[in-house]
C-alpha positions in Angstrom: 0.2 0.1 -0.3 1.7 3.4 -1.4 1.0 6.8 0.7 -0.5 9.5 -0.4 1.7 12.6 -1.2 -0.1 14.4 1.4 0.9 12.2 3.9 4.3 11.9 3.0 4.5 15.9 2.7 2.8 16.0 6.4 5.8 13.6 7.3 8.9 15.7 6.0 7.0 18.5 7.4 7.4 17.4 11.0 10.6 16.3 10.5 11.3 19.5 9.5 9.7 21.4 12.2 12.0 18.6 14.5 15.0 19.6 12.8 14.5 23.6 13.1 12.0 23.6 16.1 13.3 26.8 18.2 14.5 26.0 21.3 14.7 27.3 24.9 18.3 27.0 25.5 20.8 25.7 23.4 19.9 23.5 20.8 16.4 21.2 20.2 16.4 17.8 21.7 16.7 16.1 18.5 19.7 18.3 17.1 21.4 18.0 20.4 20.8 13.8 20.6 22.8 13.6 16.9 25.2 16.0 18.1 26.3 14.0 20.8 25.6 11.0 19.3 28.5 12.3 16.2 31.2 13.8 19.3 30.6 10.2 21.3 31.0 8.0 18.0 34.2 10.2 17.2 35.6 9.7 20.9 34.6 5.7 20.6 36.7 5.2 17.6 39.7 5.8 19.7 38.7 3.7 22.8 39.4 -0.6 22.7 36.3 -1.3 23.5 37.5 -4.2 25.8 38.9 -1.4 27.9 35.7 -1.0 29.8 35.4 2.3 32.2 39.8 2.9 31.8 39.0 3.5 28.2 38.2 6.8 28.1 41.0 7.6 30.2 43.4 5.5 27.8 42.0 7.7 24.9 42.6 10.8 26.4 46.5 9.8 27.1 46.2 8.8 23.6 45.6 12.2 22.3 48.2 13.7 24.5 51.2 15.5 22.0 53.4 15.2 25.1 53.1 13.2 28.5 55.4 12.1 30.8 56.7 8.5 30.0 55.5 7.1 33.0 51.8 8.2 32.5 49.2 5.7 32.6 45.4 5.6 32.4 43.7 3.9 35.4 40.4 2.6 36.9 39.8 1.3 40.5 37.2 -1.1 40.8 34.5 -1.6 43.4 35.9 -5.2 44.2 39.5 -3.0 45.0 41.1 -3.7 42.0 43.3 -2.0 40.0 43.0 -1.6 36.2 45.6 0.8 34.0 46.1 0.8 30.6 49.2 2.5 28.6 48.5 5.1 25.3 49.1 1.7 23.3 45.9 0.1 24.7 47.9 -2.6 27.2 46.3 -3.3 29.7 47.7 -4.7 33.5 45.2 -6.0 36.2 46.8 -5.1 39.9 45.0 -6.6 42.6 48.0 -6.4 45.5 51.4 -4.5 46.6 53.4 -6.8 44.8 51.3 -6.3 41.2 51.2 -2.8 41.8 54.9 -2.7 41.9 55.0 -4.4 38.2 52.5 -1.8 36.7 55.4 0.7 35.5 57.7 -1.8 33.9 54.8 -3.3 32.1 53.4 -0.7 30.8 56.2 2.0 30.5 59.1 0.0 30.7 60.8 2.9 28.6 60.0 5.0 31.4 62.1 2.3 33.9 65.3 2.2 31.4 65.1 6.5 31.8 64.8 6.3 35.6 61.7 8.2 35.7 59.2 6.6 38.6 57.5 9.2 39.3 54.0 8.1 37.9 51.6 10.4 36.2 47.7 8.4 36.3 44.5 9.5 34.5 41.8 8.6 36.6 38.5 7.6 35.6 35.4 9.4 36.8 34.2 6.7 39.1 37.5 5.8 40.9 37.4 9.8 41.9 33.8 9.9 43.0 32.8 6.6 44.1 36.2 4.3 44.5 38.4 7.1 45.9 39.6 4.8 48.8 41.6 3.0 46.7 44.3 5.6 46.1 45.7 4.8 48.9 47.3 2.3 47.6 48.9 4.8 45.1 52.4 6.1 45.7 51.7 9.7 47.4 53.8 11.6 44.7 51.8 10.8 42.2 50.4 13.2 39.7 46.8 12.4 39.6 44.0 14.1 36.9 40.1 12.7 36.4 39.1 12.1 33.3 35.7 13.4 32.8 33.1 14.1 29.5 33.8 17.8 30.0 37.5 17.6 30.6 40.4 16.9 31.8 41.5 18.1 35.3 44.2 17.6 38.5 43.9 16.6 41.6 45.0 17.0 44.5 45.4 14.4 47.9 45.6 15.6 51.5 46.1 13.6 54.4 43.9 10.8 53.9 42.2 8.9 50.6 38.8 11.0 51.0 40.7 14.3 51.5 41.0 14.7 47.6 40.8 18.2 45.8 39.9 19.0 42.4 40.6 22.0 40.2 38.4 22.9 37.7 39.8 26.2 36.8 43.2 27.7 37.5 41.1 29.8 40.3 38.5 27.0 41.0 39.1 24.4 43.2 36.2 22.0 44.9 36.7 19.1 47.5 35.5 15.6 46.0 32.5 14.6 48.3 30.2 12.4 46.1 29.2 11.7 42.8 25.9 14.1 42.7 27.9 17.2 43.9 30.6 16.3 41.7 28.5 16.1 38.3 26.3 19.0 39.2 29.3 21.0 39.7 30.7 20.1 36.4 27.6 20.4 34.7 27.1 24.2 36.3 30.3 24.9 35.3 30.5 23.8 31.6 27.1 25.2 30.9 27.5 27.8 27.9 27.1 31.3 28.8 24.9 33.5 27.2 26.1 37.0 28.1 23.1 38.4 26.5 21.2 36.9 29.0 22.8 37.9 32.0 21.1 40.7 34.1 22.7 42.5 36.3 20.4 44.5 39.1 20.7 47.6 40.9 18.9 48.9 43.3 17.8 52.8 43.9 15.1 54.3 45.7 12.5 55.7 43.3 13.2 53.5 40.2 11.1 51.6 38.3 9.3 49.0 39.7 9.7 46.9 36.6 11.9 44.9 34.5 12.2 45.3 30.7 11.8 41.4 29.3 15.2 42.1 27.3 18.1 43.9 27.9 19.2 47.2 27.0 23.1 46.4 25.5 25.7 48.9 26.3 26.9 50.4 23.1 30.8 50.1 24.7 30.9 46.8 26.3 28.5 45.2 24.2 27.1 43.5 27.3 23.4 44.4 28.9 23.6 47.6 30.6 23.0 47.7 34.0 19.5 47.3 35.4 18.1 50.2 37.9 15.4 48.5 39.8 12.9 50.0 42.6 14.4 48.0 46.4 10.1 46.9 46.8 9.9 45.1 43.7 13.0 43.4 43.5 11.2 39.7 43.4 8.1 40.7 41.9 9.9 41.7 38.8 11.6 38.0 38.4 8.3 37.3 36.1 9.6 39.7 33.5 13.2 38.0 33.1 12.2 34.3 33.0 15.0 31.9 32.1 17.5 34.8 32.1 20.6 34.8 34.5 19.6 37.5 37.1 22.9 39.3 39.3 22.5 41.3 42.3 24.8 42.4 45.0 24.8 42.7 48.6 26.2 41.6 51.8 24.6 38.6 53.3 23.5 38.3 57.4 20.8 37.0 59.1 19.0 35.2 56.0 18.9 38.5 54.7 20.3 40.1 51.4 21.6 43.7 52.5 21.8 46.3 49.8 23.1 50.0 50.2 21.6 52.3 47.4 23.2 55.1 45.8 21.6 57.2 48.0 19.2 56.6 51.4 19.4 53.7 54.2 20.3 50.6 53.9 17.6 47.9 52.5 17.3 44.1 53.1 15.3 41.4 51.4 14.8 38.2 52.4 16.4 35.4 50.8 14.4 33.1 51.1 11.4 35.4 49.4 14.0 36.0 46.6 14.8 32.3 46.0 11.4 31.0 46.0 10.6 34.1 43.5 13.6 32.3 41.2 12.4 29.3 41.5 9.3 29.9 40.9 10.4 32.2 37.4 12.9 29.8 36.4 15.5 32.2 37.0 19.3 31.6 37.5 19.9 34.0 40.7 23.9 35.2 41.1 24.1 36.8 44.2 27.6 38.5 44.3 28.5 39.2 47.9 30.5 42.1 49.1 31.7 43.8 52.2 29.6 47.3 52.1 26.4 46.1 50.0 27.1 49.1 47.7 24.8 48.7 44.2 26.6 49.1 40.7 26.2 52.2 39.1 26.7 54.1 42.2 29.3 56.2 43.0 32.4 55.8 45.5 33.5 59.1 47.5 35.9 60.1 44.5 32.8 60.4 42.7 33.4 57.3 40.5 30.9 55.1 39.0 30.8 51.9 40.6 31.4 48.3 38.6 31.5 44.9 39.8 35.0 43.9 39.5 36.1 41.2 36.5 32.6 41.4 35.4 32.7 42.5 32.3 35.9 40.1 31.6 34.1 37.0 33.2 30.9 37.7 30.8 33.6 37.2 27.7 34.1 33.8 28.8 32.7 30.7 26.8 31.0 28.8 30.0 29.9 29.4 33.4 33.4 28.3 34.8 35.0 30.6 32.6 32.6 33.6 34.4 33.1 32.5 37.8 37.3 31.7 37.3 37.2 35.4 36.2 35.7 36.8 39.2 38.0 34.5 41.5 40.8 36.0 40.4 40.4 38.8 42.2 40.2 37.4 45.6 42.7 34.7 44.8 40.4 31.8 44.0 37.2 30.4 45.1 36.7 27.1 46.5 33.3 25.4 45.8 30.7 23.8 47.4 27.7 22.4 46.0 24.2 21.2 47.5 20.9 20.3 46.1 17.9 22.7 46.9 15.1 20.7 45.7 12.4 21.4 43.2 14.7 21.1 39.9 17.3 23.7 41.7 21.3 23.5 43.1 23.4 26.0 45.4 26.5 26.8 44.4 28.8 28.4 46.3 32.2 29.4 46.2 34.2 31.4 49.0 37.9 32.5 48.6 40.6 30.3 49.0 42.0 29.7 52.6 45.3 32.0 52.3 45.9 32.5 55.6 44.1 33.5 58.6 44.3 36.0 61.7 45.0 39.8 61.1 47.7 39.2 58.5 45.2 37.5 56.1 42.3 40.3 57.6 44.6 43.2 57.5 45.1 41.7 53.2 41.6 41.4 52.2 40.8 45.0 54.1 43.5 46.9 51.6 42.6 44.8 48.8 38.8 46.4 49.2 40.0 50.0 50.0 42.2 49.8 46.7 39.3 48.3 44.6 37.0 50.9 46.3 39.5 54.0 45.3 39.4 52.0 41.5 35.5 52.4 41.4 35.1 48.4 41.5 33.2 45.9 43.7 35.0 43.0 44.5 33.2 40.1 45.2 34.3 38.6 48.4 32.0 35.5 47.6 29.6 33.9 45.0 26.4 32.1 45.8 24.8 30.8 42.7 21.0 29.4 42.5 20.2 27.4 39.4 18.8 24.7 37.4 20.2 21.6 38.1 21.3 19.2 35.4 17.8 17.1 35.2 15.5 20.5 35.3 18.2 22.1 32.6 17.9 18.7 30.2 14.5 19.0 30.0 14.2 22.4 29.2 16.5 21.8 26.5 14.5 19.5 25.3 11.5 21.3 24.5 10.6 21.9 21.0 8.0 24.4 22.7 8.4 26.8 25.3 5.9 26.0 28.6 5.0 22.5 27.4 6.9 19.5 29.3 8.9 16.9 27.2 7.2 14.3 29.0 3.7 15.9 27.0 5.8 17.1 23.5 7.5 13.6 23.1 4.4 11.5 22.8 2.8 14.0 20.9 5.3 13.9 18.4 5.3 10.3 18.0 1.9 10.2 18.2 1.7 12.3 15.4 4.7 10.6 12.9 2.9 7.2 13.9 0.1 9.0 12.8 1.0 10.2 9.4 3.0 6.8 8.5 -0.8 5.2 9.2 -3.0 7.6 7.5 -4.9 5.1 5.6 -6.5 3.3 9.2 -6.7 6.8 11.1 -8.4 8.7 8.2 -10.8 5.5 8.0 -11.4 5.7 11.6 -11.6 9.7 12.0 -14.3 9.4 9.1 -16.9 7.4 11.0 -16.6 9.9 14.4 -16.8 13.2 12.2 -18.2 12.0 9.0 -16.9 14.8 5.7 -19.5 17.5 4.5 -22.8 16.4 3.3 -24.0 17.0 -0.5 -26.7 20.0 1.0 -23.9 21.9 3.0 -21.5 21.3 -0.2 -23.6 23.3 -1.9 -23.5 26.2 0.3 -19.4 26.8 0.3 -20.0 29.4 3.0 -21.3 27.0 5.5 -19.3 24.3 4.2 -15.4 25.6 4.4 -15.5 26.5 8.0 -16.7 23.6 8.6 -14.6 21.5 7.0 -11.5 23.6 8.4 -12.8 23.2 11.6 -12.6 19.1 11.5 -9.0 19.4 9.5 -7.0 21.0 12.5 -9.2 18.6 15.0 -8.0 15.8 13.1 -4.6 17.0 12.6 -3.8 19.0 16.0 -6.1 16.4 18.7 -7.0 13.1 16.6 -4.0 12.2 14.8 -1.2 12.6 17.8 -3.6 10.4 20.1 -4.9 7.7 17.4 -1.5 7.6 15.7 0.4 4.7 17.5 -2.7 2.5 17.2 -3.7 3.5 13.8 0.2 2.6 12.9 0.1 -0.7 14.2 -3.1 -1.7 13.0 -2.0 -0.7 9.8 1.0 -2.5 9.7 -0.6 -5.6 10.9 -2.9 -5.6 8.2 0.0 -5.1 5.5 1.8 -8.2 7.3 -1.0 -10.1 7.3 -1.2 -9.5 3.5 2.1 -10.2 2.8 2.1 -13.4 4.6 -1.2 -14.6 3.1 0.0 -13.2 -0.6 1.1 -16.9 -1.8 -2.0 -18.7 -0.4 -3.9 -16.4 -2.4 -1.6 -16.3 -5.2 -2.6 -20.5 -5.0 -6.2 -20.1 -4.7 -6.5 -17.8 -7.8 -4.0 -19.7 -9.6 -5.7 -22.9 -9.2 -8.2 -23.3 -6.9 -10.8 -20.6 -8.7 -9.5 -21.5 -12.4 -11.0 -25.3 -11.2 -14.3 -24.1 -10.3 
């Protein structure tokens, strides 16, 4: 049975709609799946299938232009064994201290001949986040790196095997605690940065009480200009910037965000109120803490316009990790911690690295703040990020139509495509539910055409997505049965009917 031309056209139109549907974030779900599948295919070509979890680390090692001769890929299994591989894909499994001593001679004999005995290990992600207790079996002076889908990062060990720190960026580190924290942090730092969606707010009494849905672009920096907003309208204005990233500055104390406008007394807002508004309106909220609470766009005592230190350079980063790393450079680096907030939200806190304690450290920070204030800069003492977690962000990225969850969109699209393939059967069922225009109505076009239009729209938009899959299955079964019984029907026509 051949499909009519209009059915083929409809299927092609649906396919084109999937390929070019307007995304709400980076890309629609089908194009993203195709892209990621292609990238995975490229990487898989370099990973021998028999290597298992250590294969990704081995592939990274093979791709390095230069590496120490004693560099190996490694993976710690849940059973306590170690799997090692060199850049040629040769593996060695060690379960005892004696076997660990034979790893380097077996996989890197050139290093042994050259007298290089210090191991450089590229560890699988599971080793670091799930099986890191096995690291106490590795020499203490070994250089460690973790290989992930988002890149390779250096590791630093502390006193015990569970005391492990990963350096995501030159100025961003995090103590490894568990797989959920690690994955959420890595996902957030790897997110592409859309600087046109970054809205920097400054509070000022008497300012407008609503934000524009689209930012005003500064002609010089090509970045969104600072939005001046009335303090009392802060949380209520988040509905105007749904899906965007909002930056606010201030001092955090006793569960409140305290802000000092350019004129007038301090104002404060409950953090819970801001977080609820951000979650309700799907806003990524970034709180840049500063000790003074001063707002960008105001004036310091030298009558200079205050700017968030490093913000312009940070917005030029390719990822959110680059953005945060630039801000961290002004404070000597940030240590990251991540915690789930619930309802598809996650909190990432960035505080200055421990560079000392006591009066000397306090004096250094005070001098840094004074120098920045003279220069007209607001240095972020810490950063709190309240954003969508990886599951919520992936769901938003997969939406073809904004505002409709993917668990509704995907079955609807599948039903529509299946209905196009089972068009003949679905059309027959629809004719019984809503018969075609009668002869009497056909003679009165003014009545027939509106009714026919409504009928066709109801069929395409409502009935076909719902009945499409059953119609396709039924039509496929009918066609399968026709193929199976074709020889018998031929025999019947060829011999039995002739005899009759």
